[in-house]
DONULO-530597 format. One line per field, with one value per residue: residue number from 1; residue in three letters; x, y, z of N, C-alpha, C, CB in turn. Coordinates in steps of 0.1 Angstrom, whole numbers, always signed. Glycine has a CB too. Layout:
# DONULO-530597
nr = [NUM:...]
rest = [ALA:...]
n_u = [X:...]
n_v = [Y:...]
n_w = [Z:...]
ca_u = [X:...]
ca_v = [Y:...]
ca_w = [Z:...]
c_u = [X:...]
c_v = [Y:...]
c_w = [Z:...]
cb_u = [X:...]
cb_v = [Y:...]
cb_w = [Z:...]
//
This chain:
# DONULO-530597
nr = [1:2:3:4:5:6:7:8:9:10:11:12:13:14:15:16:17:18:19:20:21:22:23:24:25:26:27:28:29:30:31:32:33:34:35:36:37:38:39:40:41:42:43:44:45:46:47:48:49:50:51:52:53:54:55:56:57:58:59:60:61:62:63:64:65:66:67:68:69:70:71:72:73:74:75:76:77:78:79:80:81:82:83:84:85:86:87:88:89:90:91:92:93:94:95:96:97:98:99:100:101:102:103:104:105:106:107:108:109:110:111:112:113:114:115:116:117:118:119:120:121:122:123:124:125:126:127:128:129:130:131:132:133:134:135:136:137:138:139:140:141:142:143:144:145:146:147:148:149:150:151:152:153:154:155:156:157:158:159:160:161:162:163:164:165:166:167:168:169:170:171:172:173:174:175:176:177:178:179:180:181:182:183:184:185:186:187:188:189:190:191:192:193:194:195:196:197:198:199:200:201:202:203:204:205:206:207:208:209:210:211:212:213:214:215:216:217:218:219:220:221:222:223:224:225:226:227:228:229:230:231:232:233:234:235:236:237:238:239:240:241:242:243]
rest = [MET:LYS:THR:LEU:THR:ILE:ILE:PRO:SER:ARG:LEU:SER:ALA:THR:ARG:LEU:PRO:GLY:LYS:PRO:LEU:LEU:LYS:ILE:ASN:ASP:LEU:SER:ILE:ILE:SER:HIS:VAL:PHE:ARG:LYS:ALA:GLN:ASP:ALA:ASN:LEU:GLY:GLU:VAL:PHE:VAL:ALA:THR:GLU:ASP:GLN:GLU:ILE:VAL:ASP:ASP:VAL:THR:ASN:ASN:GLY:GLY:ASN:ALA:ILE:LEU:THR:SER:ARG:ASP:HIS:LYS:THR:GLY:THR:ASP:ARG:ILE:TYR:GLU:ALA:LEU:LYS:LYS:ILE:ASP:LEU:LYS:GLY:ILE:ASP:LEU:ILE:MET:ASN:LEU:GLN:GLY:ASP:GLU:PRO:ALA:ILE:ASN:ILE:GLU:ASP:ILE:ILE:SER:LEU:ASN:LYS:LYS:MET:ILE:ASN:SER:LYS:SER:ARG:ILE:GLY:THR:LEU:ALA:ALA:LYS:ILE:LYS:ASP:PHE:LYS:ASP:LEU:LYS:ASN:GLU:ASN:ILE:VAL:LYS:VAL:ILE:THR:GLU:LYS:ASN:LEU:ASP:ASN:ASP:GLN:PHE:PRO:GLU:ALA:LYS:THR:PHE:ILE:ARG:ASN:SER:SER:ASN:LYS:ASP:ASN:ILE:TYR:HIS:HIS:ILE:GLY:ILE:TYR:CYS:TYR:SER:SER:THR:ALA:LEU:GLU:GLU:PHE:VAL:LYS:LEU:SER:GLN:SER:GLN:ASN:GLU:ILE:LYS:ASN:ARG:LEU:GLU:GLN:LEU:ARG:ALA:LEU:ASP:ASN:ASP:ILE:LYS:ILE:ASN:VAL:ALA:LEU:ALA:LYS:SER:SER:PRO:ILE:GLY:VAL:ASP:THR:GLU:GLU:ASP:TYR:LEU:ALA:LEU:LYS:LYS:ILE:MET:GLU:TYR:LYS:VAL]
n_u = [+179:+172:+145:+126:+99:+76:+51:+31:+14:-12:-30:-47:-67:-91:-117:-122:-112:-85:-85:-64:-61:-85:-103:-102:-111:-99:-75:-56:-62:-39:-19:-29:-23:+5:+11:+3:+21:+44:+39:+41:+68:+91:+112:+125:+100:+84:+64:+57:+51:+35:+25:+27:+10:+4:+29:+33:+12:+18:+44:+37:+23:+42:+55:+76:+81:+84:+90:+80:+82:+56:+51:+49:+37:+28:+24:+46:+67:+69:+76:+101:+116:+115:+129:+155:+160:+158:+180:+191:+215:+221:+196:+174:+148:+118:+89:+58:+31:-4:-18:-44:-56:-63:-71:-56:-43:-18:-4:-5:+12:+36:+38:+40:+65:+82:+78:+89:+116:+123:+119:+133:+122:+114:+94:+66:+32:-2:-32:-67:-92:-121:-152:-178:-190:-201:-183:-165:-172:-171:-155:-141:-129:-99:-86:-65:-50:-36:-8:-10:-31:-39:-26:-19:+8:+19:+34:+28:+33:+19:-3:-18:-33:-65:-96:-122:-139:-149:-140:-134:-113:-85:-85:-84:-90:-72:-49:-36:-8:+27:+59:+91:+122:+153:+167:+147:+128:+142:+147:+121:+110:+124:+113:+92:+57:+35:+14:-7:-8:-17:-41:-56:-54:-37:-9:+8:+9:+28:+52:+48:+46:+71:+85:+91:+87:+58:+51:+25:+10:-12:-37:-53:-77:-96:-88:-107:-106:-103:-121:-143:-167:-186:-172:-154:-170:-182:-159:-150:-170:-167:-141:-142:-160:-147:-130]
n_v = [+40:+42:+53:+52:+64:+52:+57:+39:+46:+49:+58:+40:+24:-2:-1:+26:+46:+70:+79:+87:+115:+127:+152:+164:+187:+206:+194:+168:+132:+116:+135:+142:+118:+118:+141:+132:+112:+127:+141:+121:+120:+103:+103:+108:+111:+97:+96:+69:+63:+54:+74:+105:+126:+123:+126:+153:+165:+159:+171:+197:+203:+205:+181:+150:+130:+102:+88:+56:+23:+10:-16:-31:-57:-56:-33:-35:-42:-19:+0:-10:-5:+23:+27:+20:+39:+63:+60:+65:+66:+42:+33:+16:+7:+4:+21:+13:+29:+30:+46:+53:+59:+84:+90:+77:+69:+88:+81:+54:+47:+56:+39:+14:+16:+20:-5:-22:-14:-20:-47:-58:-69:-84:-80:-59:-52:-37:-41:-40:-42:-62:-50:-56:-87:-96:-88:-108:-125:-109:-105:-84:-72:-77:-101:-109:-136:-140:-153:-148:-130:-97:-67:-34:-36:-59:-77:-98:-128:-132:-157:-164:-148:-139:-139:-146:-159:-181:-183:-169:-164:-146:-130:-104:-72:-66:-40:-25:-16:-17:-24:-28:-44:-35:-56:-77:-67:-66:-94:-103:-92:-106:-131:-155:-151:-168:-197:-197:-169:-159:-172:-162:-136:-120:-104:-105:-132:-144:-139:-153:-179:-184:-185:-161:-141:-122:-97:-83:-53:-37:-15:+17:+21:+12:+26:+44:+32:+42:+29:+29:+51:+57:+52:+73:+96:+94:+95:+120:+136:+132:+141:+168:+178:+179:+200]
n_w = [+107:+72:+54:+24:+7:-17:-41:-61:-91:-116:-146:-158:-144:-142:-132:-125:-145:-147:-121:-102:-107:-101:-83:-49:-27:-44:-50:-65:-61:-60:-53:-28:-14:-16:+0:+25:+29:+30:+53:+72:+76:+72:+55:+22:-5:-33:-62:-84:-117:-148:-164:-179:-173:-146:-134:-141:-126:-99:-96:-102:-79:-61:-55:-58:-86:-107:-139:-151:-166:-188:-187:-164:-143:-118:-89:-72:-88:-102:-82:-76:-100:-99:-75:-84:-103:-89:-72:-46:-20:+6:+14:+36:+41:+22:+18:+6:-5:-11:-40:-41:-17:-1:+25:+43:+75:+91:+114:+113:+92:+103:+125:+114:+101:+124:+137:+118:+119:+146:+148:+128:+105:+73:+54:+60:+68:+70:+89:+98:+124:+117:+114:+105:+101:+77:+58:+56:+35:+14:-15:-25:-4:+10:+31:+60:+77:+108:+127:+154:+177:+169:+183:+195:+202:+192:+164:+145:+124:+91:+83:+60:+31:+21:+1:+6:+34:+61:+85:+117:+134:+144:+121:+98:+83:+55:+48:+21:+23:+22:+37:+28:+34:+18:+7:+7:-10:-35:-37:-39:-63:-82:-82:-98:-107:-85:-87:-68:-62:-87:-91:-69:-72:-56:-49:-27:-18:-33:-19:+5:-5:-12:+11:+23:+49:+61:+82:+104:+113:+135:+124:+130:+117:+88:+58:+34:+3:-32:-55:-72:-87:-68:-44:-47:-46:-21:-4:-11:-1:+26:+31:+22:+39:+63:+61]
ca_u = [+176:+168:+133:+122:+85:+73:+37:+29:+1:-14:-44:-55:-74:-102:-130:-124:-100:-82:-88:-54:-62:-98:-100:-109:-106:-91:-62:-58:-61:-25:-12:-32:-15:+19:+13:+2:+34:+54:+36:+46:+82:+100:+123:+120:+88:+83:+54:+62:+40:+38:+18:+33:+0:+6:+42:+30:+3:+25:+54:+31:+19:+54:+60:+85:+75:+94:+83:+85:+77:+42:+51:+49:+25:+24:+29:+59:+77:+70:+84:+115:+122:+117:+140:+168:+162:+161:+194:+196:+224:+219:+181:+172:+134:+110:+75:+49:+17:-14:-21:-58:-61:-59:-75:-47:-39:-4:+1:-4:+24:+47:+38:+46:+79:+88:+78:+99:+130:+125:+118:+142:+114:+118:+82:+56:+20:-11:-45:-76:-102:-133:-164:-190:-186:-205:-172:-157:-176:-170:-143:-134:-121:-89:-84:-53:-51:-23:-4:-14:-41:-33:-29:-10:+22:+23:+37:+28:+34:+7:-4:-22:-42:-77:-107:-135:-136:-160:-132:-134:-102:-73:-87:-84:-91:-59:-47:-25:+5:+38:+72:+101:+137:+158:+170:+135:+122:+150:+145:+107:+107:+130:+105:+81:+44:+31:+0:-15:-9:-25:-55:-64:-52:-31:+5:+16:+10:+41:+62:+46:+48:+86:+91:+94:+76:+52:+46:+13:+7:-26:-40:-64:-89:-95:-90:-116:-99:-112:-121:-154:-172:-193:-162:-148:-180:-183:-147:-149:-180:-161:-129:-145:-168:-137:-122]
ca_v = [+34:+52:+49:+59:+61:+52:+55:+36:+52:+49:+63:+30:+15:-7:+3:+40:+52:+84:+82:+95:+129:+132:+162:+165:+200:+212:+187:+154:+121:+112:+145:+141:+107:+123:+150:+124:+105:+137:+145:+110:+125:+92:+104:+113:+105:+98:+89:+62:+62:+53:+85:+119:+135:+121:+133:+168:+169:+158:+181:+210:+205:+205:+167:+143:+119:+95:+80:+42:+15:+7:-31:-38:-65:-52:-21:-37:-41:-4:+7:-14:+3:+36:+27:+19:+52:+73:+58:+71:+57:+38:+30:+3:+3:+11:+21:+13:+34:+30:+59:+56:+60:+97:+92:+69:+75:+90:+74:+40:+46:+58:+27:+3:+19:+17:-19:-28:-11:-27:-62:-62:-77:-83:-73:-56:-46:-33:-47:-34:-51:-63:-45:-63:-100:-98:-85:-120:-131:-99:-108:-71:-69:-87:-105:-116:-144:-139:-163:-144:-119:-84:-55:-23:-39:-71:-76:-113:-131:-135:-171:-163:-137:-145:-130:-151:-168:-183:-183:-156:-164:-139:-126:-89:-65:-62:-27:-28:-8:-26:-18:-39:-42:-33:-69:-84:-61:-71:-108:-105:-89:-116:-143:-156:-151:-181:-201:-192:-155:-157:-177:-154:-121:-114:-104:-109:-146:-148:-139:-165:-191:-185:-185:-147:-139:-109:-93:-75:-43:-33:-1:+23:+20:+8:+38:+42:+32:+47:+19:+31:+64:+58:+54:+87:+106:+92:+100:+135:+142:+132:+150:+182:+182:+181:+212]
ca_w = [+94:+62:+47:+12:+4:-31:-43:-75:-95:-130:-149:-165:-136:-150:-126:-124:-152:-144:-107:-95:-110:-96:-73:-36:-22:-55:-51:-70:-51:-59:-46:-14:-8:-15:+11:+37:+30:+35:+67:+81:+79:+73:+45:+9:-10:-47:-69:-95:-126:-163:-171:-178:-167:-131:-131:-141:-115:-87:-96:-101:-66:-52:-51:-66:-94:-116:-150:-152:-177:-189:-189:-151:-140:-104:-83:-66:-99:-105:-72:-77:-111:-94:-66:-91:-110:-79:-69:-33:-12:+20:+18:+43:+40:+12:+22:-6:-1:-22:-46:-41:-3:+4:+39:+52:+88:+91:+125:+110:+84:+112:+134:+106:+100:+137:+139:+109:+124:+159:+147:+117:+96:+59:+48:+70:+62:+80:+89:+108:+129:+109:+122:+100:+96:+63:+50:+54:+23:+3:-22:-28:+8:+12:+46:+64:+89:+115:+137:+168:+178:+166:+191:+192:+205:+184:+150:+142:+110:+84:+78:+46:+27:+14:-3:+11:+45:+71:+97:+125:+144:+140:+107:+98:+70:+51:+42:+11:+24:+25:+40:+25:+35:+5:+2:+5:-23:-46:-39:-43:-78:-91:-82:-108:-100:-81:-91:-57:-64:-99:-88:-59:-76:-45:-51:-14:-17:-39:-8:+15:-13:-14:+24:+27:+59:+62:+96:+103:+123:+137:+120:+137:+110:+74:+50:+23:-10:-43:-67:-80:-86:-56:-34:-48:-42:-6:+3:-14:+8:+40:+32:+20:+51:+74:+60]
c_u = [+170:+156:+130:+107:+82:+58:+34:+15:+0:-28:-53:-62:-87:-115:-133:-112:-98:-83:-77:-55:-76:-95:-108:-103:-96:-77:-64:-56:-46:-16:-16:-24:+0:+21:+11:+15:+45:+52:+40:+61:+91:+112:+117:+108:+88:+70:+60:+50:+44:+32:+24:+23:+1:+19:+40:+22:+11:+36:+48:+26:+30:+60:+71:+79:+85:+86:+89:+78:+62:+41:+50:+36:+20:+30:+43:+70:+79:+79:+99:+123:+125:+128:+154:+170:+165:+175:+199:+204:+218:+204:+180:+158:+127:+95:+66:+35:+9:-18:-35:-64:-57:-63:-67:-43:-23:+2:+3:+9:+36:+49:+44:+61:+87:+89:+88:+113:+133:+126:+128:+135:+117:+106:+72:+44:+10:-24:-54:-86:-115:-145:-177:-186:-192:-193:-163:-160:-175:-156:-135:-126:-112:-87:-70:-55:-37:-21:-9:-24:-33:-37:-18:+5:+27:+26:+39:+30:+21:+8:-8:-31:-53:-87:-120:-132:-148:-153:-132:-122:-90:-74:-90:-86:-78:-59:-34:-13:+16:+51:+82:+115:+142:+161:+158:+128:+129:+148:+131:+105:+114:+123:+95:+67:+40:+17:-10:-18:-19:-39:-63:-62:-46:-16:+13:+17:+23:+52:+60:+49:+63:+93:+97:+83:+71:+47:+34:+11:-7:-28:-52:-77:-86:-98:-99:-107:-109:-111:-132:-158:-179:-183:-156:-158:-182:-171:-146:-158:-174:-150:-132:-153:-158:-131:-130]
c_v = [+44:+46:+58:+54:+62:+49:+52:+41:+51:+53:+52:+20:+11:-2:+18:+47:+67:+88:+90:+110:+135:+141:+161:+178:+206:+206:+173:+144:+117:+122:+146:+130:+111:+132:+142:+117:+115:+140:+134:+113:+113:+93:+109:+105:+107:+91:+82:+59:+60:+65:+98:+128:+135:+128:+148:+173:+169:+169:+195:+214:+204:+192:+162:+132:+114:+87:+66:+35:+13:-9:-38:-45:-61:-39:-23:-37:-27:+3:+2:-7:+17:+37:+27:+33:+63:+73:+66:+61:+54:+36:+17:-2:+11:+9:+22:+17:+32:+44:+63:+57:+73:+99:+83:+76:+76:+82:+59:+38:+47:+45:+16:+4:+16:+2:-27:-26:-20:-42:-67:-72:-75:-76:-71:-50:-42:-40:-40:-44:-51:-60:-52:-76:-104:-96:-98:-127:-121:-100:-95:-66:-80:-89:-111:-123:-144:-150:-161:-133:-106:-74:-45:-26:-51:-68:-90:-115:-134:-150:-172:-151:-143:-135:-133:-161:-170:-183:-169:-155:-157:-135:-111:-84:-60:-48:-28:-19:-18:-18:-30:-35:-42:-47:-78:-80:-67:-86:-111:-103:-98:-129:-143:-155:-165:-184:-196:-177:-152:-161:-168:-139:-114:-115:-109:-124:-151:-148:-151:-178:-194:-183:-172:-143:-124:-107:-83:-66:-39:-18:+4:+21:+16:+21:+35:+43:+37:+38:+22:+46:+67:+60:+69:+97:+106:+98:+116:+142:+143:+141:+164:+187:+186:+194:+224]
c_w = [+85:+54:+35:+9:-11:-33:-57:-79:-111:-133:-154:-156:-143:-145:-126:-131:-148:-130:-99:-96:-106:-84:-60:-30:-31:-56:-55:-59:-49:-51:-31:-7:-6:-3:+24:+39:+35:+49:+77:+84:+81:+64:+32:+3:-25:-52:-82:-105:-140:-171:-168:-171:-151:-127:-131:-130:-102:-86:-95:-87:-56:-48:-60:-73:-104:-126:-151:-164:-176:-188:-175:-149:-126:-100:-77:-76:-103:-95:-72:-88:-106:-84:-73:-98:-101:-74:-56:-26:+2:+24:+24:+41:+29:+16:+9:-2:-14:-27:-45:-27:+3:+19:+48:+64:+89:+103:+122:+101:+93:+121:+126:+104:+112:+139:+130:+114:+137:+157:+136:+107:+81:+51:+60:+62:+74:+78:+100:+112:+119:+118:+118:+94:+82:+54:+47:+40:+11:-3:-26:-16:+11:+27:+48:+77:+95:+124:+151:+167:+176:+177:+188:+193:+197:+170:+144:+127:+104:+80:+63:+43:+18:+10:+3:+23:+54:+85:+104:+134:+138:+125:+108:+84:+66:+44:+33:+11:+28:+28:+37:+30:+21:-1:-1:-8:-35:-48:-44:-58:-87:-92:-93:-100:-97:-86:-81:-59:-76:-97:-79:-62:-64:-45:-39:-12:-23:-28:+1:+8:-14:+0:+28:+37:+58:+76:+94:+115:+123:+133:+128:+131:+95:+66:+39:+10:-21:-54:-76:-79:-73:-44:-35:-43:-26:+1:+1:-4:+22:+41:+31:+32:+62:+73:+65]
cb_u = [+168:+179:+121:+131:+75:+82:+29:+29:-1:-11:-42:-47:-77:-102:-132:-125:-102:-90:-92:-40:-59:-107:-101:-107:-100:-89:-54:-48:-69:-18:-14:-48:-16:+23:+2:-10:+39:+52:+21:+45:+82:+92:+130:+132:+75:+95:+42:+69:+31:+32:+3:+37:-14:+5:+53:+24:-9:+32:+63:+19:+8:+51:+49:+98:+62:+105:+84:+81:+85:+36:+63:+52:+29:+28:+19:+59:+72:+56:+78:+116:+113:+104:+140:+167:+149:+151:+203:+183:+238:+224:+173:+175:+127:+112:+72:+49:+18:-27:-16:-66:-55:-65:-90:-35:-44:-1:-8:-16:+24:+45:+24:+39:+82:+81:+64:+98:+131:+114:+104:+155:+99:+120:+76:+60:+13:-14:-45:-83:-107:-134:-165:-197:-191:-217:-163:-161:-191:-171:-145:-144:-131:-75:-95:-41:-56:-22:+11:-2:-48:-37:-29:-13:+24:+12:+51:+16:+43:+6:-14:-30:-34:-83:-108:-143:-124:-168:-117:-147:-98:-60:-99:-71:-102:-53:-46:-30:+3:+41:+74:+101:+144:+170:+179:+126:+122:+165:+146:+98:+112:+145:+99:+82:+33:+32:-1:-8:+4:-19:-54:-58:-65:-36:+10:+9:-2:+45:+61:+31:+42:+91:+101:+96:+82:+41:+57:+1:+17:-32:-43:-61:-98:-104:-77:-128:-93:-107:-123:-166:-181:-202:-150:-145:-194:-185:-134:-154:-193:-156:-118:-153:-177:-127:-119]
cb_v = [+21:+56:+49:+56:+70:+42:+68:+20:+66:+35:+73:+23:+22:-22:-3:+45:+51:+93:+70:+91:+132:+121:+176:+153:+199:+226:+187:+151:+109:+110:+159:+137:+95:+131:+161:+113:+99:+150:+147:+97:+134:+79:+91:+112:+111:+92:+98:+48:+75:+40:+85:+124:+131:+107:+129:+171:+160:+144:+180:+211:+195:+212:+158:+138:+123:+87:+88:+35:+2:+12:-35:-28:-80:-64:-16:-51:-49:+2:+4:-30:+3:+41:+14:+8:+55:+72:+61:+76:+62:+49:+32:+5:+5:+4:+32:-1:+48:+22:+59:+46:+48:+108:+88:+64:+67:+105:+75:+35:+58:+70:+24:+2:+34:+24:-25:-21:+4:-23:-67:-69:-75:-97:-81:-47:-56:-18:-62:-22:-47:-77:-30:-54:-110:-89:-75:-130:-135:-84:-116:-61:-66:-84:-114:-105:-159:-126:-165:-140:-119:-78:-59:-11:-43:-82:-68:-120:-144:-127:-179:-176:-126:-157:-129:-158:-163:-196:-187:-155:-178:-148:-134:-83:-53:-72:-15:-29:+4:-36:-12:-41:-53:-24:-77:-83:-46:-69:-115:-95:-74:-118:-145:-170:-145:-183:-216:-195:-148:-165:-191:-157:-115:-121:-90:-102:-153:-138:-126:-164:-191:-175:-196:-137:-141:-108:-88:-84:-31:-35:+0:+38:+33:-3:+44:+52:+19:+62:+5:+22:+68:+45:+44:+90:+104:+77:+94:+138:+134:+117:+145:+184:+171:+170:+215]
cb_w = [+95:+53:+56:-1:+12:-40:-38:-77:-91:-136:-160:-175:-122:-150:-112:-110:-167:-152:-99:-99:-124:-92:-79:-27:-8:-52:-37:-81:-56:-73:-52:-13:-17:-28:+11:+35:+17:+26:+69:+74:+91:+69:+43:-1:-4:-55:-74:-91:-125:-168:-166:-192:-171:-127:-142:-154:-114:-85:-108:-111:-62:-40:-51:-57:-101:-109:-163:-138:-178:-202:-196:-140:-140:-94:-73:-59:-112:-106:-58:-80:-123:-87:-57:-102:-118:-67:-81:-24:-12:+29:+5:+58:+54:-3:+32:-13:+3:-18:-59:-50:+5:-4:+40:+44:+100:+93:+138:+102:+74:+121:+139:+92:+96:+148:+137:+95:+128:+168:+143:+122:+98:+53:+37:+81:+52:+78:+91:+102:+143:+103:+121:+90:+106:+59:+57:+65:+23:+9:-34:-33:+20:+5:+51:+66:+86:+122:+137:+177:+192:+153:+206:+200:+220:+186:+147:+148:+108:+71:+87:+42:+19:+22:-18:+0:+53:+69:+94:+132:+148:+142:+100:+105:+71:+41:+53:-2:+34:+14:+54:+9:+44:+4:+12:+17:-23:-44:-25:-35:-81:-86:-68:-116:-110:-65:-92:-43:-67:-111:-82:-45:-81:-31:-55:-2:-23:-50:+0:+20:-26:-24:+26:+15:+74:+51:+105:+101:+122:+151:+105:+140:+110:+69:+45:+22:-13:-47:-61:-76:-98:-53:-37:-63:-49:-2:-3:-28:+8:+43:+22:+7:+55:+74:+45]
//
């Protein structure tokens, strides 16, 4: 099966404007993510963005980037436009990576892709074990509740995604990476936003509300996402120390 990886990215993030172009080890965050996706070796990789500055940065660092509309409500709408513009034939799976997670584990990306192929799932995502139960009440950390306990071999369905919970059974830290079958992505973007999705600010609930199943693979760890300046400085310190 043929996989295409698309990384949506934009400069106008509310909490940390311009974050895709912030540098770690003299390379922008978005170009770090592009290189991780390339290292996973699943197929071609593109960044989809509304900003010419991001296109220029990615291409100047040897990557592929495509300019998309500024009118998209979600990253999934952006990757669908990019998919149509790229127009590669025979794409079976679309891997959607987050542009603000330069520390994502390559093995987790590969594992999700394999599980999608083996199970013929329509949508797959990742989740990690929760190490601190205080995170259950942290609304900035999205949680997923699964039908069955997660382990390295299982790929159970998600029951729901939530921001706040007192439940400790089969609940995991959701990692916002998705793999779509080409037909599921096309079906998803044609659906209207659900009330559940809007209320909870969780795009993936649109799929569950429309009976599109999402399977969940266990990730080795939760990568540090860059949402604030504190996140950026902490990740910069870790990544620059490793070099």
